[in-house]
C-alpha positions as CSV (number, residue, x, y, z in Angstrom):
1,M,-5.6,14.0,-10.5
2,F,-4.1,17.2,-11.9
3,V,-7.4,18.5,-13.3
4,Y,-9.0,18.3,-9.9
5,I,-6.2,20.3,-8.4
6,W,-6.3,23.1,-11.0
7,I,-10.1,23.6,-10.9
8,M,-10.2,24.0,-7.1
9,N,-11.3,27.4,-5.9
10,V,-9.2,29.7,-3.8
11,G,-11.0,28.9,-0.5
12,S,-10.2,25.2,-0.6
13,L,-7.1,23.5,0.5
14,S,-3.8,24.6,-1.1
15,L,-2.0,22.8,-3.9
16,Q,1.0,22.1,-1.7
17,K,-1.0,20.3,1.0
18,I,-2.8,18.1,-1.5
19,T,0.5,17.2,-3.1
20,I,2.1,16.3,0.3
21,M,-0.9,14.1,1.3
22,K,-0.7,12.2,-2.0
23,A,3.0,11.9,-1.7
24,S,2.5,10.5,1.8
25,I,0.1,7.8,0.5
26,L,2.5,6.9,-2.4
27,L,5.4,6.7,0.0
28,K,3.5,4.3,2.3
29,V,2.2,2.1,-0.6
30,F,5.5,1.9,-2.5
31,F,8.0,1.9,0.4
32,V,6.4,0.9,3.7
33,L,4.2,-1.9,2.3
34,P,7.1,-3.7,0.5
35,L,9.3,-3.2,3.6
36,L,6.6,-4.7,5.7
37,L,6.1,-7.7,3.4
38,F,9.9,-8.2,3.3
39,A,10.0,-8.2,7.1
40,D,7.2,-10.9,7.1
41,Y,9.2,-12.9,4.7
42,I,12.3,-12.8,6.8
43,L,10.3,-13.6,10.0
44,M,8.7,-16.6,8.3
45,A,12.1,-17.8,7.0
46,I,13.7,-17.5,10.5
47,L,10.7,-19.4,12.0
48,G,11.0,-22.1,9.3
49,C,14.7,-22.5,9.7
50,T,14.3,-22.7,13.5
51,T,11.6,-25.3,13.3
52,C,13.7,-27.3,10.8
53,L,16.6,-27.1,13.2
54,F,14.5,-28.6,16.0
55,G,13.4,-31.4,13.6
56,L,9.7,-30.7,13.4
57,G,8.1,-32.7,10.6
58,E,5.5,-32.2,7.9
59,E,2.6,-32.2,10.3
60,F,3.9,-29.0,11.9
61,Y,4.4,-27.3,8.5
62,C,0.9,-28.2,7.3
63,S,-0.9,-27.0,10.5
64,S,0.9,-24.7,12.9
65,F,3.4,-23.1,10.5
66,C,0.6,-22.1,8.1
67,L,-1.5,-20.8,10.9
68,A,1.4,-18.7,12.2
69,G,2.0,-17.3,8.7
70,K,-1.6,-16.3,8.3
71,I,-1.6,-14.6,11.7
72,I,1.6,-12.7,10.9
73,L,0.2,-11.6,7.5
74,A,-3.1,-10.5,9.0
75,L,-1.3,-8.5,11.7
76,S,0.8,-6.8,9.0
77,A,-2.3,-6.0,7.0
78,I,-4.0,-4.5,10.1
79,F,-0.9,-2.5,10.8
80,F,-0.7,-1.2,7.3
81,G,-4.4,-0.3,7.3
82,Y,-3.7,1.6,10.6
83,L,-0.9,3.5,8.9
84,I,-2.7,4.5,5.7
85,F,-6.2,5.1,7.2
86,P,-5.6,8.7,8.3
87,D,-4.4,9.7,4.9
88,I,-7.4,8.1,3.1
89,K,-9.7,9.7,5.6
90,A,-8.2,13.1,5.0
91,I,-8.7,12.8,1.2
92,F,-12.3,11.9,1.6
93,K,-12.8,14.7,4.1
94,L,-11.4,17.1,1.6
95,K,-13.9,16.0,-1.0
96,K,-16.7,16.1,1.4
97,H,-16.0,19.6,2.7
98,G,-15.0,21.1,-0.7
99,A,-16.7,24.3,-1.8
100,S,-19.4,23.9,-4.4
101,A,-18.9,25.6,-7.8
């Protein structure tokens, strides 16, 4: 990581911009992703407590509840992919358009 930054030529992107982009990805992976997973956990716990309050049995938990959990987790994964895709695209764009030595 640091070796690549130091051997870049002067005409390429500045050190500060690369550091900010990598910090943005790290922030999203280590802060936003756990927060999103925690929100999923809380949402599923609320849904489970509510269905238990209404007296739904094992048949509901083995079918509809699992399906709802998979849908919520898939939507979270799509949302996280949407959040991180521009940063990853920018990194690959930097490597693609870098000046040759």
